[in-house]
Each structure stands twice: as structure tokens, then as C-alpha cells.
C-alpha positions, 0 to 999 in steps of 0.5 A: 331313617334313623331317629337321630338323623331325623333329629339332626335334619329338623335341627338344620331346618330350625337353624335356617327358619328365620331366613327370608331367602327363596325356597331353593336357597333355604334348601341348600342351606338346610342341606349344608347345615345338615351335613355339618351336624352329621359330621360333628356328631360323627366326630363326637361319637368317634372321640368319645368311644375311640377307646372302646373300639379298634375301629371307631368308624364301626361305632359311628355306623352303629350309632346311626344304625347304618349297616 
């Protein structure tokens, strides 16, 4: 897995570490937070680099090392 994706997942885990919900509930919240963080990073990467690429989505894929 791409290092940045791992960092985002760890950030998602930390954001719900204080919750006392069940393990299943925490996992759902972690997945939702993880997805949100990925979407936010994709938007930021596309916005920052849109002037350099004809298709900013290509840069997003490169950023996350996804072929």
C-alpha cells in the first residue's frame, strides 16, 4: 500500500481512538473517516496541480502511486 494511504488510515484511526463504541462501530467510523481523508487529499492534489496537467486525475493517481 502507498505510504501516504497508510498515513491517512493511521490518521483516521487516531481520530476515533477516544471513542468507547463497540469494535464494529469504531471500524465503520474509521472507514468513513479514511474515505473522507482520501477524498479531501485528492481534491487538494487536483487543485494544487491542475495547472500542470491536462487531466488532474492523472496527477492524483500518480500522487497515490496507483496505476
